[in-house]
A tleap script that builds the chain and sets N, CA, C and O, in Angstrom:
source leaprc.protein.ff14SB
mol = sequence {
  NMET LYS ALA LEU THR VAL LEU ALA ALA GLY
  LEU ALA GLY LEU ALA LEU ALA THR PRO VAL
  ALA ALA ALA ASP VAL GLY GLY ARG TRP LEU
  THR PRO THR GLY ALA THR ILE GLU THR TYR
  SER CYS GLY ASN ALA LEU CYS GLY ARG ILE
  VAL THR SER GLU GLY LEU ARG LYS ASN PRO
  ASP MET ARG ASP THR LYS ASN SER ASN ALA
  SER LEU ARG SER ARG PRO VAL LYS GLY LEU
  VAL MET LEU SER GLY PHE THR GLY GLY PRO
  SER LYS TRP SER GLY GLY GLN VAL TYR ASN
  PRO GLN ASP GLY ARG THR TYR SER GLY SER
  VAL GLU LEU THR ALA PRO ASP LYS LEU LYS
  LEU THR GLY CYS ALA LEU ALA ILE PHE CYS
  LYS SER GLN GLU TRP LYS ARG VAL CASN
}
set mol.1.N position { 93.241 45.179 92.264 }
set mol.1.CA position { 92.200 46.094 91.856 }
set mol.1.C position { 92.769 47.181 90.947 }
set mol.1.O position { 92.153 47.551 89.948 }
set mol.2.N position { 93.967 47.694 91.309 }
set mol.2.CA position { 94.595 48.734 90.507 }
set mol.2.C position { 94.921 48.186 89.117 }
set mol.2.O position { 94.743 48.881 88.117 }
set mol.3.N position { 95.401 46.934 89.053 }
set mol.3.CA position { 95.720 46.317 87.762 }
set mol.3.C position { 94.467 46.178 86.904 }
set mol.3.O position { 94.520 46.376 85.690 }
set mol.4.N position { 93.352 45.843 87.523 }
set mol.4.CA position { 92.089 45.703 86.793 }
set mol.4.C position { 91.642 47.053 86.234 }
set mol.4.O position { 91.133 47.121 85.115 }
set mol.5.N position { 91.826 48.120 86.998 }
set mol.5.CA position { 91.464 49.462 86.543 }
set mol.5.C position { 92.328 49.875 85.358 }
set mol.5.O position { 91.824 50.441 84.388 }
set mol.6.N position { 93.632 49.593 85.433 }
set mol.6.CA position { 94.548 49.916 84.337 }
set mol.6.C position { 94.171 49.122 83.089 }
set mol.6.O position { 94.158 49.669 81.986 }
set mol.7.N position { 93.864 47.840 83.256 }
set mol.7.CA position { 93.462 46.996 82.134 }
set mol.7.C position { 92.174 47.518 81.502 }
set mol.7.O position { 92.078 47.597 80.278 }
set mol.8.N position { 91.191 47.873 82.316 }
set mol.8.CA position { 89.922 48.397 81.801 }
set mol.8.C position { 90.146 49.705 81.043 }
set mol.8.O position { 89.556 49.922 79.985 }
set mol.9.N position { 90.992 50.566 81.580 }
set mol.9.CA position { 91.288 51.833 80.909 }
set mol.9.C position { 91.990 51.580 79.576 }
set mol.9.O position { 91.708 52.248 78.582 }
set mol.10.N position { 92.897 50.621 79.563 }
set mol.10.CA position { 93.594 50.274 78.323 }
set mol.10.C position { 92.651 49.731 77.268 }
set mol.10.O position { 92.748 50.107 76.100 }
set mol.11.N position { 91.735 48.848 77.664 }
set mol.11.CA position { 90.759 48.293 76.724 }
set mol.11.C position { 89.813 49.377 76.213 }
set mol.11.O position { 89.449 49.381 75.038 }
set mol.12.N position { 89.420 50.289 77.087 }
set mol.12.CA position { 88.558 51.396 76.660 }
set mol.12.C position { 89.288 52.269 75.645 }
set mol.12.O position { 88.691 52.724 74.670 }
set mol.13.N position { 90.568 52.501 75.873 }
set mol.13.CA position { 91.370 53.280 74.931 }
set mol.13.C position { 91.462 52.609 73.576 }
set mol.13.O position { 91.387 53.279 72.545 }
set mol.14.N position { 91.624 51.285 73.563 }
set mol.14.CA position { 91.656 50.551 72.299 }
set mol.14.C position { 90.318 50.644 71.583 }
set mol.14.O position { 90.275 50.825 70.366 }
set mol.15.N position { 89.254 50.524 72.313 }
set mol.15.CA position { 87.920 50.602 71.709 }
set mol.15.C position { 87.690 51.973 71.088 }
set mol.15.O position { 87.108 52.072 70.008 }
set mol.16.N position { 88.134 53.013 71.748 }
set mol.16.CA position { 87.972 54.358 71.208 }
set mol.16.C position { 88.898 54.603 70.035 }
set mol.16.O position { 88.570 55.400 69.156 }
set mol.17.N position { 90.053 53.939 69.992 }
set mol.17.CA position { 91.014 54.143 68.913 }
set mol.17.C position { 90.604 53.441 67.633 }
set mol.17.O position { 91.052 53.843 66.560 }
set mol.18.N position { 89.782 52.422 67.695 }
set mol.18.CA position { 89.431 51.644 66.513 }
set mol.18.C position { 88.819 52.481 65.396 }
set mol.18.O position { 89.284 52.349 64.264 }
set mol.19.N position { 87.809 53.336 65.617 }
set mol.19.CA position { 87.262 54.115 64.512 }
set mol.19.C position { 88.288 55.039 63.869 }
set mol.19.O position { 88.250 55.249 62.657 }
set mol.20.N position { 89.195 55.589 64.648 }
set mol.20.CA position { 90.231 56.448 64.099 }
set mol.20.C position { 91.136 55.641 63.188 }
set mol.20.O position { 91.458 56.088 62.087 }
set mol.21.N position { 91.556 54.455 63.627 }
set mol.21.CA position { 92.420 53.615 62.808 }
set mol.21.C position { 91.719 53.224 61.517 }
set mol.21.O position { 92.349 53.181 60.461 }
set mol.22.N position { 90.432 52.940 61.589 }
set mol.22.CA position { 89.685 52.552 60.396 }
set mol.22.C position { 89.631 53.706 59.405 }
set mol.22.O position { 89.709 53.488 58.196 }
set mol.23.N position { 89.498 54.925 59.901 }
set mol.23.CA position { 89.420 56.085 59.022 }
set mol.23.C position { 90.767 56.405 58.395 }
set mol.23.O position { 90.817 57.054 57.350 }
set mol.24.N position { 91.855 55.968 59.006 }
set mol.24.CA position { 93.188 56.289 58.525 }
set mol.24.C position { 93.488 55.738 57.139 }
set mol.24.O position { 94.371 56.265 56.462 }
set mol.25.N position { 92.796 54.712 56.693 }
set mol.25.CA position { 93.071 54.134 55.382 }
set mol.25.C position { 92.544 55.024 54.256 }
set mol.25.O position { 93.012 54.922 53.122 }
set mol.26.N position { 91.593 55.882 54.547 }
set mol.26.CA position { 91.047 56.769 53.526 }
set mol.26.C position { 92.052 57.829 53.125 }
set mol.26.O position { 92.794 58.347 53.958 }
set mol.27.N position { 92.068 58.143 51.848 }
set mol.27.CA position { 92.967 59.177 51.354 }
set mol.27.C position { 93.600 58.782 50.037 }
set mol.27.O position { 93.130 57.875 49.352 }
set mol.28.N position { 94.663 59.468 49.695 }
set mol.28.CA position { 95.342 59.230 48.419 }
set mol.28.C position { 96.645 58.483 48.633 }
set mol.28.O position { 97.400 58.749 49.568 }
set mol.29.N position { 96.885 57.525 47.720 }
set mol.29.CA position { 98.032 56.632 47.814 }
set mol.29.C position { 98.770 56.579 46.483 }
set mol.29.O position { 98.145 56.525 45.424 }
set mol.30.N position { 100.094 56.593 46.536 }
set mol.30.CA position { 100.947 56.505 45.356 }
set mol.30.C position { 101.381 55.063 45.166 }
set mol.30.O position { 101.918 54.446 46.086 }
set mol.31.N position { 101.149 54.519 43.970 }
set mol.31.CA position { 101.526 53.139 43.666 }
set mol.31.C position { 102.955 53.095 43.132 }
set mol.31.O position { 103.499 54.138 42.772 }
set mol.32.N position { 103.577 51.915 43.071 }
set mol.32.CA position { 104.935 51.808 42.529 }
set mol.32.C position { 105.044 52.246 41.066 }
set mol.32.O position { 106.130 52.611 40.616 }
set mol.33.N position { 103.949 52.217 40.326 }
set mol.33.CA position { 103.981 52.629 38.917 }
set mol.33.C position { 103.672 54.110 38.732 }
set mol.33.O position { 103.587 54.583 37.598 }
set mol.34.N position { 103.502 54.850 39.827 }
set mol.34.CA position { 103.279 56.290 39.746 }
set mol.34.C position { 101.825 56.713 39.670 }
set mol.34.O position { 101.544 57.894 39.471 }
set mol.35.N position { 100.897 55.788 39.823 }
set mol.35.CA position { 99.473 56.138 39.840 }
set mol.35.C position { 99.091 56.631 41.231 }
set mol.35.O position { 99.711 56.251 42.224 }
set mol.36.N position { 98.073 57.472 41.293 }
set mol.36.CA position { 97.505 57.901 42.565 }
set mol.36.C position { 96.098 57.331 42.658 }
set mol.36.O position { 95.268 57.535 41.772 }
set mol.37.N position { 95.845 56.606 43.758 }
set mol.37.CA position { 94.557 55.971 44.010 }
set mol.37.C position { 93.962 56.601 45.260 }
set mol.37.O position { 94.648 56.763 46.269 }
set mol.38.N position { 92.690 56.953 45.191 }
set mol.38.CA position { 91.992 57.500 46.354 }
set mol.38.C position { 91.126 56.406 46.964 }
set mol.38.O position { 90.241 55.863 46.303 }
set mol.39.N position { 91.387 56.083 48.243 }
set mol.39.CA position { 90.576 55.087 48.942 }
set mol.39.C position { 89.533 55.800 49.786 }
set mol.39.O position { 89.761 56.901 50.286 }
set mol.40.N position { 88.374 55.146 49.934 }
set mol.40.CA position { 87.253 55.763 50.639 }
set mol.40.C position { 86.278 54.675 51.075 }
set mol.40.O position { 86.326 53.548 50.581 }
set mol.41.N position { 85.399 55.023 52.001 }
set mol.41.CA position { 84.350 54.098 52.439 }
set mol.41.C position { 83.224 54.122 51.426 }
set mol.41.O position { 82.800 55.186 50.975 }
set mol.42.N position { 82.740 52.934 51.071 }
set mol.42.CA position { 81.570 52.833 50.184 }
set mol.42.C position { 80.606 51.873 50.872 }
set mol.42.O position { 80.717 50.654 50.740 }
set mol.43.N position { 79.671 52.440 51.600 }
set mol.43.CA position { 78.804 51.631 52.447 }
set mol.43.C position { 79.630 51.092 53.604 }
set mol.43.O position { 80.301 51.860 54.294 }
set mol.44.N position { 79.590 49.790 53.824 }
set mol.44.CA position { 80.391 49.156 54.874 }
set mol.44.C position { 81.702 48.608 54.342 }
set mol.44.O position { 82.381 47.853 55.038 }
set mol.45.N position { 82.068 48.972 53.130 }
set mol.45.CA position { 83.262 48.417 52.492 }
set mol.45.C position { 84.292 49.509 52.220 }
set mol.45.O position { 84.024 50.700 52.376 }
set mol.46.N position { 85.471 49.064 51.811 }
set mol.46.CA position { 86.551 49.944 51.396 }
set mol.46.C position { 86.641 49.877 49.879 }
set mol.46.O position { 86.654 48.791 49.300 }
set mol.47.N position { 86.703 51.032 49.239 }
set mol.47.CA position { 86.808 51.107 47.784 }
set mol.47.C position { 87.937 52.062 47.416 }
set mol.47.O position { 88.467 52.766 48.276 }
set mol.48.N position { 88.300 52.086 46.147 }
set mol.48.CA position { 89.333 52.994 45.675 }
set mol.48.C position { 89.147 53.311 44.207 }
set mol.48.O position { 88.742 52.457 43.418 }
set mol.49.N position { 89.449 54.561 43.845 }
set mol.49.CA position { 89.315 54.982 42.447 }
set mol.49.C position { 90.622 55.611 41.962 }
set mol.49.O position { 91.421 56.115 42.751 }
set mol.50.N position { 90.813 55.567 40.657 }
set mol.50.CA position { 92.025 56.104 40.042 }
set mol.50.C position { 91.899 57.621 39.934 }
set mol.50.O position { 90.945 58.140 39.355 }
set mol.51.N position { 92.881 58.320 40.503 }
set mol.51.CA position { 92.927 59.773 40.423 }
set mol.51.C position { 93.781 60.179 39.230 }
set mol.51.O position { 93.374 61.011 38.419 }
set mol.52.N position { 94.965 59.588 39.129 }
set mol.52.CA position { 95.858 59.858 38.013 }
set mol.52.C position { 96.820 58.690 37.855 }
set mol.52.O position { 96.953 57.850 38.745 }
set mol.53.N position { 97.482 58.652 36.715 }
set mol.53.CA position { 98.479 57.618 36.440 }
set mol.53.C position { 99.417 58.160 35.375 }
set mol.53.O position { 99.175 59.232 34.819 }
set mol.54.N position { 100.473 57.435 35.092 }
set mol.54.CA position { 101.387 57.865 34.043 }
set mol.54.C position { 100.636 57.974 32.715 }
set mol.54.O position { 100.816 58.938 31.971 }
set mol.55.N position { 99.798 56.986 32.425 }
set mol.55.CA position { 99.017 57.014 31.192 }
set mol.55.C position { 98.073 58.203 31.131 }
set mol.55.O position { 97.921 58.820 30.077 }
set mol.56.N position { 97.430 58.534 32.261 }
set mol.56.CA position { 96.511 59.679 32.297 }
set mol.56.C position { 97.244 61.010 32.169 }
set mol.56.O position { 96.695 61.972 31.632 }
set mol.57.N position { 98.477 61.070 32.657 }
set mol.57.CA position { 99.245 62.305 32.501 }
set mol.57.C position { 99.570 62.538 31.023 }
set mol.57.O position { 99.627 63.681 30.570 }
set mol.58.N position { 99.781 61.457 30.279 }
set mol.58.CA position { 100.060 61.569 28.843 }
set mol.58.C position { 98.777 61.775 28.042 }
set mol.58.O position { 98.768 62.509 27.054 }
set mol.59.N position { 97.692 61.123 28.473 }
set mol.59.CA position { 96.415 61.186 27.767 }
set mol.59.C position { 95.281 61.287 28.789 }
set mol.59.O position { 94.754 60.264 29.225 }
set mol.60.N position { 94.900 62.511 29.178 }
set mol.60.CA position { 93.858 62.684 30.193 }
set mol.60.C position { 92.507 62.062 29.828 }
set mol.60.O position { 91.676 61.835 30.706 }
set mol.61.N position { 92.284 61.785 28.546 }
set mol.61.CA position { 91.023 61.191 28.100 }
set mol.61.C position { 91.147 59.671 27.915 }
set mol.61.O position { 90.334 59.057 27.224 }
set mol.62.N position { 92.159 59.079 28.529 }
set mol.62.CA position { 92.421 57.640 28.386 }
set mol.62.C position { 91.178 56.811 28.730 }
set mol.62.O position { 90.458 57.117 29.680 }
set mol.63.N position { 90.942 55.762 27.945 }
set mol.63.CA position { 89.779 54.886 28.130 }
set mol.63.C position { 90.220 53.498 28.576 }
set mol.63.O position { 91.386 53.129 28.437 }
set mol.64.N position { 89.289 52.750 29.105 }
set mol.64.CA position { 89.524 51.401 29.643 }
set mol.64.C position { 89.518 50.371 28.498 }
set mol.64.O position { 88.717 49.436 28.507 }
set mol.65.N position { 90.398 50.545 27.537 }
set mol.65.CA position { 90.381 49.776 26.288 }
set mol.65.C position { 90.726 48.300 26.436 }
set mol.65.O position { 90.411 47.511 25.545 }
set mol.66.N position { 91.356 47.911 27.522 }
set mol.66.CA position { 91.744 46.503 27.700 }
set mol.66.C position { 90.747 45.711 28.536 }
set mol.66.O position { 90.990 44.548 28.859 }
set mol.67.N position { 89.636 46.330 28.885 }
set mol.67.CA position { 88.638 45.643 29.708 }
set mol.67.C position { 88.150 44.390 28.996 }
set mol.67.O position { 87.873 44.420 27.797 }
set mol.68.N position { 88.046 43.292 29.732 }
set mol.68.CA position { 87.584 42.032 29.135 }
set mol.68.C position { 86.119 42.115 28.695 }
set mol.68.O position { 85.671 41.311 27.877 }
set mol.69.N position { 85.377 43.080 29.231 }
set mol.69.CA position { 83.989 43.315 28.833 }
set mol.69.C position { 83.986 44.434 27.781 }
set mol.69.O position { 84.208 45.600 28.108 }
set mol.70.N position { 83.738 44.075 26.543 }
set mol.70.CA position { 83.799 45.037 25.440 }
set mol.70.C position { 82.896 46.250 25.654 }
set mol.70.O position { 83.226 47.343 25.194 }
set mol.71.N position { 81.778 46.086 26.331 }
set mol.71.CA position { 80.856 47.207 26.534 }
set mol.71.C position { 81.405 48.255 27.508 }
set mol.71.O position { 80.863 49.357 27.591 }
set mol.72.N position { 82.469 47.927 28.243 }
set mol.72.CA position { 83.061 48.870 29.202 }
set mol.72.C position { 84.328 49.541 28.675 }
set mol.72.O position { 84.921 50.357 29.380 }
set mol.73.N position { 84.745 49.226 27.483 }
set mol.73.CA position { 86.017 49.731 26.961 }
set mol.73.C position { 86.030 51.220 26.653 }
set mol.73.O position { 87.102 51.800 26.480 }
set mol.74.N position { 84.879 51.843 26.583 }
set mol.74.CA position { 84.841 53.278 26.285 }
set mol.74.C position { 84.786 54.137 27.553 }
set mol.74.O position { 84.809 55.364 27.459 }
set mol.75.N position { 84.714 53.525 28.718 }
set mol.75.CA position { 84.625 54.327 29.952 }
set mol.75.C position { 85.990 54.938 30.284 }
set mol.75.O position { 87.027 54.331 30.017 }
set mol.76.N position { 85.985 56.139 30.868 }
set mol.76.CA position { 87.247 56.803 31.215 }
set mol.76.C position { 87.979 56.073 32.345 }
set mol.76.O position { 87.355 55.508 33.243 }
set mol.77.N position { 89.308 56.096 32.282 }
set mol.77.CA position { 90.120 55.506 33.352 }
set mol.77.C position { 90.137 56.440 34.559 }
set mol.77.O position { 90.134 55.978 35.701 }
set mol.78.N position { 90.155 57.746 34.315 }
set mol.78.CA position { 90.149 58.695 35.430 }
set mol.78.C position { 88.846 58.547 36.209 }
set mol.78.O position { 87.760 58.644 35.637 }
set mol.79.N position { 88.955 58.312 37.507 }
set mol.79.CA position { 87.796 58.131 38.371 }
set mol.79.C position { 87.283 56.702 38.417 }
set mol.79.O position { 86.321 56.410 39.127 }
set mol.80.N position { 87.912 55.819 37.673 }
set mol.80.CA position { 87.486 54.421 37.606 }
set mol.80.C position { 87.665 53.733 38.963 }
set mol.80.O position { 88.732 53.824 39.570 }
set mol.81.N position { 86.637 53.057 39.428 }
set mol.81.CA position { 86.725 52.309 40.684 }
set mol.81.C position { 87.522 51.041 40.407 }
set mol.81.O position { 87.104 50.188 39.624 }
set mol.82.N position { 88.672 50.930 41.057 }
set mol.82.CA position { 89.532 49.762 40.852 }
set mol.82.C position { 89.612 48.867 42.081 }
set mol.82.O position { 90.066 47.727 41.982 }
set mol.83.N position { 89.185 49.358 43.227 }
set mol.83.CA position { 89.108 48.569 44.460 }
set mol.83.C position { 87.656 48.590 44.914 }
set mol.83.O position { 87.050 49.658 45.010 }
set mol.84.N position { 87.096 47.421 45.194 }
set mol.84.CA position { 85.702 47.395 45.649 }
set mol.84.C position { 85.440 46.197 46.548 }
set mol.84.O position { 86.065 45.145 46.418 }
set mol.85.N position { 84.499 46.387 47.462 }
set mol.85.CA position { 83.999 45.290 48.280 }
set mol.85.C position { 84.901 44.772 49.378 }
set mol.85.O position { 84.662 43.678 49.890 }
set mol.86.N position { 85.927 45.510 49.760 }
set mol.86.CA position { 86.818 45.045 50.827 }
set mol.86.C position { 86.155 45.280 52.177 }
set mol.86.O position { 85.717 46.392 52.471 }
set mol.87.N position { 86.081 44.247 52.990 }
set mol.87.CA position { 85.473 44.367 54.312 }
set mol.87.C position { 86.468 43.949 55.383 }
set mol.87.O position { 87.430 43.230 55.111 }
set mol.88.N position { 86.227 44.404 56.593 }
set mol.88.CA position { 87.106 44.082 57.716 }
set mol.88.C position { 87.525 45.354 58.410 }
set mol.88.O position { 86.697 46.201 58.743 }
set mol.89.N position { 88.830 45.479 58.626 }
set mol.89.CA position { 89.364 46.633 59.303 }
set mol.89.C position { 89.588 46.311 60.772 }
set mol.89.O position { 89.146 45.242 61.194 }
set mol.90.N position { 90.209 47.104 61.559 }
set mol.90.CA position { 90.625 48.444 61.199 }
set mol.90.C position { 91.939 48.519 60.434 }
set mol.90.O position { 92.264 49.582 59.906 }
set mol.91.N position { 92.712 47.432 60.351 }
set mol.91.CA position { 93.967 47.506 59.606 }
set mol.91.C position { 94.055 46.491 58.470 }
set mol.91.O position { 94.963 46.583 57.644 }
set mol.92.N position { 93.142 45.531 58.404 }
set mol.92.CA position { 93.150 44.529 57.333 }
set mol.92.C position { 91.757 44.393 56.742 }
set mol.92.O position { 90.765 44.321 57.468 }
set mol.93.N position { 91.694 44.360 55.417 }
set mol.93.CA position { 90.441 44.192 54.696 }
set mol.93.C position { 90.623 43.060 53.694 }
set mol.93.O position { 91.706 42.889 53.133 }
set mol.94.N position { 89.585 42.302 53.475 }
set mol.94.CA position { 89.675 41.188 52.527 }
set mol.94.C position { 88.335 41.016 51.824 }
set mol.94.O position { 87.384 41.758 52.068 }
set mol.95.N position { 88.286 40.018 50.946 }
set mol.95.CA position { 87.041 39.706 50.256 }
set mol.95.C position { 86.677 40.677 49.156 }
set mol.95.O position { 85.557 40.644 48.646 }
set mol.96.N position { 87.602 41.539 48.783 }
set mol.96.CA position { 87.308 42.529 47.757 }
set mol.96.C position { 87.851 42.150 46.395 }
set mol.96.O position { 88.423 41.077 46.201 }
set mol.97.N position { 87.655 43.062 45.462 }
set mol.97.CA position { 88.129 42.864 44.103 }
set mol.97.C position { 89.040 44.012 43.702 }
set mol.97.O position { 88.820 45.165 44.072 }
set mol.98.N position { 90.074 43.665 42.933 }
set mol.98.CA position { 91.023 44.629 42.397 }
set mol.98.C position { 90.907 44.577 40.880 }
set mol.98.O position { 91.161 43.536 40.273 }
set mol.99.N position { 90.527 45.689 40.266 }
set mol.99.CA position { 90.480 45.748 38.809 }
set mol.99.C position { 91.768 46.398 38.323 }
set mol.99.O position { 92.153 47.460 38.812 }
set mol.100.N position { 92.435 45.764 37.361 }
set mol.100.CA position { 93.675 46.286 36.805 }
set mol.100.C position { 93.418 46.744 35.372 }
set mol.100.O position { 93.297 45.907 34.478 }
set mol.101.N position { 93.331 48.055 35.132 }
set mol.101.CA position { 93.061 48.528 33.779 }
set mol.101.C position { 94.209 48.267 32.807 }
set mol.101.O position { 94.020 48.358 31.594 }
set mol.102.N position { 95.403 47.941 33.326 }
set mol.102.CA position { 96.529 47.648 32.436 }
set mol.102.C position { 96.356 46.322 31.705 }
set mol.102.O position { 96.880 46.150 30.605 }
set mol.103.N position { 95.625 45.380 32.306 }
set mol.103.CA position { 95.369 44.109 31.614 }
set mol.103.C position { 93.874 43.809 31.466 }
set mol.103.O position { 93.500 42.806 30.858 }
set mol.104.N position { 93.024 44.674 32.020 }
set mol.104.CA position { 91.582 44.515 31.879 }
set mol.104.C position { 90.978 43.389 32.690 }
set mol.104.O position { 89.868 42.940 32.402 }
set mol.105.N position { 91.697 42.927 33.701 }
set mol.105.CA position { 91.214 41.799 34.507 }
set mol.105.C position { 90.909 42.225 35.940 }
set mol.105.O position { 91.421 43.225 36.443 }
set mol.106.N position { 90.058 41.428 36.575 }
set mol.106.CA position { 89.687 41.650 37.972 }
set mol.106.C position { 90.212 40.497 38.806 }
set mol.106.O position { 90.074 39.332 38.435 }
set mol.107.N position { 90.817 40.834 39.942 }
set mol.107.CA position { 91.441 39.851 40.824 }
set mol.107.C position { 90.813 39.921 42.210 }
set mol.107.O position { 90.297 40.964 42.611 }
set mol.108.N position { 90.858 38.815 42.938 }
set mol.108.CA position { 90.468 38.850 44.351 }
set mol.108.C position { 91.620 39.496 45.105 }
set mol.108.O position { 92.762 39.450 44.650 }
set mol.109.N position { 91.331 40.093 46.245 }
set mol.109.CA position { 92.417 40.783 46.907 }
set mol.109.C position { 92.219 41.037 48.378 }
set mol.109.O position { 91.184 40.726 48.968 }
set mol.110.N position { 93.264 41.619 48.948 }
set mol.110.CA position { 93.245 42.056 50.339 }
set mol.110.C position { 94.038 43.352 50.441 }
set mol.110.O position { 94.890 43.647 49.602 }
set mol.111.N position { 93.743 44.110 51.471 }
set mol.111.CA position { 94.398 45.386 51.729 }
set mol.111.C position { 94.801 45.396 53.193 }
set mol.111.O position { 94.030 44.998 54.065 }
set mol.112.N position { 96.019 45.856 53.454 }
set mol.112.CA position { 96.488 45.938 54.839 }
set mol.112.C position { 97.198 47.264 55.062 }
set mol.112.O position { 98.105 47.625 54.311 }
set mol.113.N position { 96.786 47.984 56.088 }
set mol.113.CA position { 97.458 49.207 56.499 }
set mol.113.C position { 98.618 48.776 57.389 }
set mol.113.O position { 98.416 48.446 58.558 }
set mol.114.N position { 99.832 48.778 56.840 }
set mol.114.CA position { 100.994 48.275 57.578 }
set mol.114.C position { 101.658 49.354 58.425 }
set mol.114.O position { 102.393 49.041 59.362 }
set mol.115.N position { 101.410 50.602 58.108 }
set mol.115.CA position { 101.901 51.760 58.859 }
set mol.115.C position { 100.979 52.919 58.479 }
set mol.115.O position { 100.256 52.819 57.489 }
set mol.116.N position { 100.986 54.013 59.238 }
set mol.116.CA position { 100.087 55.120 58.900 }
set mol.116.C position { 100.253 55.631 57.466 }
set mol.116.O position { 99.313 56.174 56.885 }
set mol.117.N position { 101.451 55.456 56.901 }
set mol.117.CA position { 101.703 55.953 55.549 }
set mol.117.C position { 101.992 54.843 54.537 }
set mol.117.O position { 102.493 55.123 53.447 }
set mol.118.N position { 101.684 53.584 54.878 }
set mol.118.CA position { 101.956 52.461 53.974 }
set mol.118.C position { 100.761 51.520 53.903 }
set mol.118.O position { 100.191 51.127 54.921 }
set mol.119.N position { 100.401 51.173 52.681 }
set mol.119.CA position { 99.280 50.281 52.423 }
set mol.119.C position { 99.789 49.135 51.559 }
set mol.119.O position { 100.437 49.362 50.537 }
set mol.120.N position { 99.497 47.915 51.964 }
set mol.120.CA position { 99.896 46.741 51.184 }
set mol.120.C position { 98.655 46.194 50.487 }
set mol.120.O position { 97.675 45.818 51.131 }
set mol.121.N position { 98.719 46.158 49.165 }
set mol.121.CA position { 97.620 45.631 48.356 }
set mol.121.C position { 98.070 44.313 47.749 }
set mol.121.O position { 99.140 44.240 47.145 }
set mol.122.N position { 97.261 43.274 47.905 }
set mol.122.CA position { 97.550 41.969 47.311 }
set mol.122.C position { 96.399 41.591 46.400 }
set mol.122.O position { 95.232 41.640 46.790 }
set mol.123.N position { 96.747 41.214 45.178 }
set mol.123.CA position { 95.759 40.738 44.214 }
set mol.123.C position { 96.096 39.317 43.828 }
set mol.123.O position { 97.267 38.986 43.642 }
set mol.124.N position { 95.080 38.464 43.704 }
set mol.124.CA position { 95.303 37.042 43.417 }
set mol.124.C position { 94.434 36.570 42.254 }
set mol.124.O position { 93.275 36.961 42.118 }
set mol.125.N position { 95.028 35.723 41.428 }
set mol.125.CA position { 94.289 35.021 40.380 }
set mol.125.C position { 94.217 33.568 40.808 }
set mol.125.O position { 95.238 32.976 41.159 }
set mol.126.N position { 93.050 32.997 40.785 }
set mol.126.CA position { 92.838 31.601 41.187 }
set mol.126.C position { 93.265 31.330 42.627 }
set mol.126.O position { 93.521 30.180 42.984 }
set mol.127.N position { 93.345 32.346 43.441 }
set mol.127.CA position { 93.684 32.264 44.868 }
set mol.127.C position { 95.067 31.692 45.156 }
set mol.127.O position { 95.432 31.534 46.321 }
set mol.128.N position { 95.842 31.380 44.123 }
set mol.128.CA position { 97.188 30.849 44.381 }
set mol.128.C position { 98.286 31.682 43.739 }
set mol.128.O position { 99.431 31.648 44.191 }
set mol.129.N position { 97.958 32.423 42.700 }
set mol.129.CA position { 98.937 33.282 42.047 }
set mol.129.C position { 98.687 34.702 42.515 }
set mol.129.O position { 97.796 35.388 42.014 }
set mol.130.N position { 99.492 35.138 43.490 }
set mol.130.CA position { 99.262 36.438 44.117 }
set mol.130.C position { 100.451 37.367 43.913 }
set mol.130.O position { 101.595 36.928 43.795 }
set mol.131.N position { 100.153 38.648 43.874 }
set mol.131.CA position { 101.186 39.671 43.767 }
set mol.131.C position { 100.816 40.798 44.721 }
set mol.131.O position { 99.652 41.184 44.823 }
set mol.132.N position { 101.819 41.319 45.417 }
set mol.132.CA position { 101.579 42.412 46.366 }
set mol.132.C position { 102.330 43.660 45.944 }
set mol.132.O position { 103.377 43.590 45.301 }
set mol.133.N position { 101.778 44.796 46.317 }
set mol.133.CA position { 102.414 46.098 46.112 }
set mol.133.C position { 102.309 46.889 47.401 }
set mol.133.O position { 101.363 46.730 48.172 }
set mol.134.N position { 103.296 47.742 47.620 }
set mol.134.CA position { 103.213 48.670 48.742 }
set mol.134.C position { 102.920 50.056 48.189 }
set mol.134.O position { 103.634 50.551 47.317 }
set mol.135.N position { 101.874 50.670 48.700 }
set mol.135.CA position { 101.509 52.018 48.306 }
set mol.135.C position { 101.898 52.977 49.424 }
set mol.135.O position { 101.841 52.627 50.602 }
set mol.136.N position { 102.294 54.194 49.043 }
set mol.136.CA position { 102.682 55.203 50.025 }
set mol.136.C position { 101.664 56.337 50.024 }
set mol.136.O position { 101.190 56.781 48.977 }
set mol.137.N position { 101.347 56.787 51.226 }
set mol.137.CA position { 100.350 57.860 51.369 }
set mol.137.C position { 100.861 59.147 50.721 }
set mol.137.O position { 102.033 59.504 50.839 }
set mol.138.N position { 99.940 59.834 50.031 }
set mol.138.CA position { 100.217 61.127 49.421 }
set mol.138.C position { 99.515 62.174 50.271 }
set mol.138.O position { 98.335 62.020 50.584 }
set mol.139.N position { 100.215 63.229 50.649 }
set mol.139.CA position { 99.592 64.289 51.465 }
set mol.139.C position { 98.831 65.260 50.611 }
set mol.139.O position { 98.247 66.211 51.128 }
savepdb mol mol.pdb
quit
């Protein structure tokens, strides 16, 4: 009976911890190339926008000139949504899209919170050519 009570208390603790863990992915993250990306909830999904990058530090008015859609090439890179539609959680999200303004392409992807201060982003082309990056939390 005591073991059952301990197990129930442990499961209740996990259930209460889940929303906190899900919220932990929100915030600002530093990429290996020096960009800062802000992740946030957008409806029931996880999204992310560009806060700054090396290119933006040199040219704050930088535009999305490499976008494969010519009608979007004049939009600013600052504030650009580059992560969208990721669902799941509390530590892994999938089914989303990663837009890379450096090549103007959109990739399928996944996001994993590997530690409180580390985020692993994977982007794939054709579901077989994948590349991962580790992002570090910015305070």
